[in-house]
C-alpha positions as CSV (number, residue, x, y, z in Angstrom):
1,M,0.0,0.0,-0.1
2,A,1.4,3.4,-1.1
3,Y,1.9,5.6,1.9
4,V,0.6,9.6,2.0
5,Q,3.5,11.7,1.3
6,Q,4.1,14.8,3.5
7,S,4.4,16.8,0.1
8,T,1.1,16.3,-1.0
9,V,-0.6,16.2,2.3
10,R,-2.8,19.6,2.3
11,N,-3.5,19.7,6.1
12,R,-1.1,22.7,7.2
13,L,-0.5,20.6,10.8
14,L,1.2,17.4,8.9
15,K,2.8,19.9,6.8
16,A,4.5,21.5,9.5
17,M,6.1,18.8,10.9
18,R,9.7,17.7,10.8
19,A,10.2,15.0,8.3
20,E,10.8,12.1,10.8
21,D,7.7,13.0,13.0
22,F,5.8,13.0,9.8
23,A,7.6,9.4,8.9
24,R,6.2,8.7,12.4
25,L,2.5,8.7,11.5
26,Q,2.8,8.3,7.7
27,P,2.3,4.2,7.5
28,H,-1.0,4.8,9.7
29,L,-2.8,7.6,8.4
30,E,-5.9,6.3,6.4
31,S,-7.5,8.9,3.8
32,V,-11.5,8.6,4.6
33,E,-14.6,10.7,3.5
34,L,-16.0,13.2,5.6
35,L,-19.8,13.5,5.4
36,V,-22.4,16.3,6.1
37,Q,-23.1,15.7,9.6
38,Q,-21.3,12.8,10.1
39,M,-20.6,12.3,13.7
40,L,-16.9,11.6,14.0
41,I,-16.0,11.5,17.6
42,L,-19.5,11.3,20.0
43,P,-19.6,13.0,23.7
44,N,-18.3,11.3,26.5
45,A,-17.3,8.1,24.1
46,R,-14.3,6.7,24.0
47,T,-11.9,8.5,21.4
48,E,-10.9,5.9,18.7
49,H,-9.5,8.2,15.8
50,L,-8.2,11.6,15.3
51,Y,-8.6,13.2,12.2
52,F,-6.1,15.2,10.5
53,V,-8.6,17.4,7.6
54,E,-7.3,17.3,4.5
55,S,-10.7,19.9,3.3
56,G,-14.2,20.4,4.6
57,L,-14.8,21.2,7.9
58,G,-15.6,20.0,11.7
59,S,-17.4,21.3,13.9
60,I,-17.4,21.0,18.3
61,T,-20.6,21.9,19.7
62,T,-22.1,21.7,23.2
63,E,-26.2,21.6,23.4
64,S,-28.5,22.1,26.2
65,A,-32.0,21.1,26.3
66,N,-32.9,23.9,23.9
67,N,-30.0,24.5,22.0
68,R,-26.5,23.6,20.5
69,V,-24.1,26.1,19.9
70,E,-20.5,25.7,18.1
71,V,-17.6,26.4,20.7
72,G,-15.0,25.3,17.8
73,I,-14.4,24.7,14.4
74,I,-11.3,22.8,12.7
75,G,-10.6,22.6,9.0
76,R,-7.5,21.8,7.5
77,E,-5.3,23.8,9.9
78,G,-5.5,21.3,12.6
79,V,-7.0,17.8,13.9
80,I,-10.1,16.9,15.2
81,G,-10.0,15.2,18.5
82,A,-6.3,16.3,19.6
83,S,-7.5,19.0,22.1
84,H,-8.2,16.3,24.9
85,V,-6.7,12.9,23.5
86,L,-3.3,14.8,23.5
87,L,-4.0,16.5,27.1
88,G,-4.6,13.2,28.7
89,S,-8.2,11.9,28.4
90,D,-9.6,9.4,26.0
91,R,-13.2,11.0,26.0
92,A,-14.5,15.0,25.8
93,P,-18.3,16.2,26.5
94,Y,-18.9,17.5,23.4
95,D,-19.9,16.5,19.8
96,H,-17.6,16.5,17.2
97,F,-19.4,16.2,13.6
98,V,-18.9,17.1,9.9
99,Q,-20.1,20.3,9.0
100,M,-18.6,20.4,5.5
101,P,-18.1,17.4,3.4
102,G,-14.4,16.9,2.3
103,T,-11.7,14.2,3.3
104,A,-9.1,13.4,6.2
105,L,-6.5,11.6,7.5
106,R,-7.7,9.2,10.1
107,I,-5.2,7.9,12.5
108,R,-5.5,5.5,15.6
109,A,-5.6,7.6,18.9
110,D,-3.1,5.8,20.7
111,I,-0.7,5.8,17.7
112,V,-0.7,9.2,18.1
113,I,-0.1,9.1,22.0
114,A,2.8,7.1,21.4
115,A,4.3,8.7,18.8
116,V,4.0,11.9,20.9
117,E,5.8,10.0,24.0
118,E,8.6,9.3,21.7
119,S,9.6,12.6,20.2
120,P,9.6,16.1,22.4
121,T,9.4,17.8,18.4
122,L,6.0,16.6,17.9
123,R,4.9,16.9,21.4
124,K,5.7,20.4,21.0
125,L,4.0,20.9,17.9
126,L,0.8,19.2,18.5
127,L,0.6,20.7,21.9
128,R,1.3,24.1,20.5
129,Y,-1.7,23.2,18.3
130,V,-4.1,22.2,21.2
131,L,-3.1,26.0,22.5
132,T,-4.6,27.1,19.2
133,E,-7.8,25.8,19.8
134,I,-7.9,27.0,23.3
135,I,-7.3,30.8,21.7
136,Q,-9.8,30.1,19.3
137,T,-12.5,29.1,22.1
138,R,-11.7,31.6,24.1
139,Q,-12.0,34.7,20.9
140,T,-15.5,33.2,20.4
141,A,-16.5,33.3,24.4
142,F,-15.4,37.0,24.1
143,V,-17.5,37.7,20.6
144,N,-20.2,35.9,21.6
145,A,-20.5,38.3,25.0
146,T,-19.3,41.6,23.3
147,L,-20.5,41.4,19.6
148,E,-23.7,42.0,17.4
149,I,-25.2,39.0,15.4
150,E,-23.8,40.6,12.2
151,A,-20.6,40.7,13.6
152,R,-20.6,37.6,14.9
153,L,-21.9,35.9,11.4
154,A,-18.9,37.8,9.6
155,R,-16.4,36.6,11.8
156,W,-17.8,33.0,11.3
157,L,-17.7,33.3,7.9
158,L,-14.6,34.6,7.5
159,M,-12.8,31.3,9.5
160,C,-15.5,29.3,7.3
161,H,-13.4,30.9,4.1
162,D,-10.0,30.4,5.5
163,R,-10.5,26.6,5.8
164,V,-12.3,26.0,2.1
165,D,-11.1,26.5,-1.3
166,G,-12.4,29.6,-3.7
167,D,-15.0,31.9,-1.9
168,E,-18.2,29.6,-1.8
169,L,-19.9,28.5,1.4
170,L,-22.2,25.7,1.8
171,L,-24.1,26.8,4.7
172,K,-28.2,26.7,5.6
173,H,-29.3,29.3,7.6
174,E,-30.7,26.5,10.0
175,F,-26.9,25.6,10.7
176,L,-25.7,29.1,11.0
177,S,-28.3,29.7,13.4
178,M,-27.5,26.6,15.5
179,M,-23.7,27.6,15.2
180,L,-24.2,31.0,16.6
181,G,-26.6,30.0,19.2
182,V,-29.6,32.8,17.7
183,R,-32.7,32.4,16.3
184,R,-32.8,31.9,12.5
185,S,-34.9,34.9,12.0
186,G,-31.8,36.7,13.8
187,V,-29.4,35.0,11.3
188,T,-31.6,36.0,8.2
189,L,-31.8,39.8,9.2
190,A,-27.7,39.9,9.5
191,M,-27.3,37.6,6.1
192,Q,-29.5,40.8,4.3
193,Q,-27.1,43.0,6.1
194,L,-23.9,41.7,5.2
195,E,-25.1,41.1,1.2
196,G,-27.2,44.5,1.1
197,A,-23.5,45.9,1.9
198,G,-21.8,43.5,-0.6
199,R,-19.9,41.6,1.6
200,I,-21.4,38.1,0.2
201,R,-23.8,37.1,-2.0
202,A,-26.1,34.4,-0.4
203,R,-28.7,31.6,-2.1
204,R,-30.3,28.9,-0.9
205,G,-27.6,26.6,0.7
206,R,-24.8,28.4,-0.6
207,I,-23.0,32.3,0.7
208,T,-20.3,33.3,-1.6
209,V,-17.9,35.8,0.0
210,L,-17.1,39.2,-2.4
211,N,-15.0,41.0,-0.2
212,R,-13.0,39.5,2.6
213,D,-11.5,43.5,3.2
214,L,-15.1,44.4,4.2
215,L,-16.2,41.6,6.2
216,E,-13.5,41.8,8.5
217,E,-14.4,45.2,8.9
218,I,-17.8,44.5,10.3
219,A,-16.4,41.6,12.4
220,D,-15.1,44.5,14.5
221,G,-11.6,42.8,15.8
222,G,-13.6,39.6,16.7
223,Y,-11.7,37.9,14.0
224,G,-8.0,37.7,13.5
225,T,-5.9,37.1,16.7
226,P,-6.4,32.9,16.8
227,E,-5.0,33.0,12.8
228,A,-2.5,35.2,13.7
229,E,-1.3,32.9,17.2
230,Y,-1.8,30.1,14.7
231,A,0.8,31.4,12.2
232,R,3.1,32.3,15.2
233,L,3.1,29.2,17.3
234,I,2.5,26.6,14.3
235,E,3.9,27.8,11.0
236,G,6.6,30.2,12.6
237,A,7.8,27.0,15.2
């Protein structure tokens, strides 16, 4: 069986690894398809695999009796399941599922743990990645507590845009409502405002980013900090 080559992977975290660290994982990486709403990690269930996203988008959500809210978003910059497995837990109380379809390189969690124990450089890189997830979550808490829906939506669209090819996002209003933790009517109004100002074009199930710079203005400082920290900690490592 031919192994995936580091020179051809699209996952930014795998690309940032030292060649010898990638080689530890290489024989165990399995390409899998990611389907919309596919559950990758169940809450409070043992995590068997981690997923280095190549394309598409994963979402981490928490749920109450009346609502579900997104607390993390992972694309080709990262690995789904890392934040708890690498910190010593075999499970987490959150859903990890596919938000946009794509592909990933799947690997058994125990293989990654063993490789991290053998390699200080791999451990350092992956723990730095976990830190970027924590920074993203804290930024999300700040944004949700201080910014209006339009700014929150602009930030979220920018984060999705960072993780896909092209300018088109396959997203329904019901899903956006769940991800932002607001009523669908609020998402619809914010979408209309962004579209009216020429930032995006919205059609049924499709959103096209027309002007990133204007979206960043609307995001009002909510976007940029986690992204800059990822560049510093991972790609500048």
